[in-house]
Phi, psi and omega in degrees: 000152172236158181230155171252129183229133173269131183237127174275125184232132178287152183307323183286355181248016179242154173292155177289335174284123183301139179280147181227156175305138180095346177298135173274129184227161170242132178256116188245128176290130181253162184282351178094176183298127177075358181282167180238146172274117182238164178081173181260354181286141176290143178295154179301133176222137180234128178280141180207173176234132181292133175261314182198161180225130178233114181276136175246188179293315184240347178218162176243134177266120179249117173270126183232151173255134182209165179302146179300330182293340180255352190294313181297318181297312180294321179300317181293317179289323180293328180297337179279349184073015183249055177234127175255149180250128179247123177279115182271309181203163187231135175284128183255000000 
């Protein structure tokens, strides 16, 4: 099964290239404002595909499709506002 999840993302955590449906992205947990990346472990990253993007005044909602096994974990992490979107590849 796959799920669609909407993630509210601040402008500084999105690529400057506009996201489009079909884009392959990685959703990466960030340390948050003033935080530091410590340790040798790589930050959590979840692969997803963009379904749609809606720009708002202070945040952009990125709807993504991802495996059901990752949906609850990503939803919990996205609720903290500490998720960055990395554009991996684009369907042409």
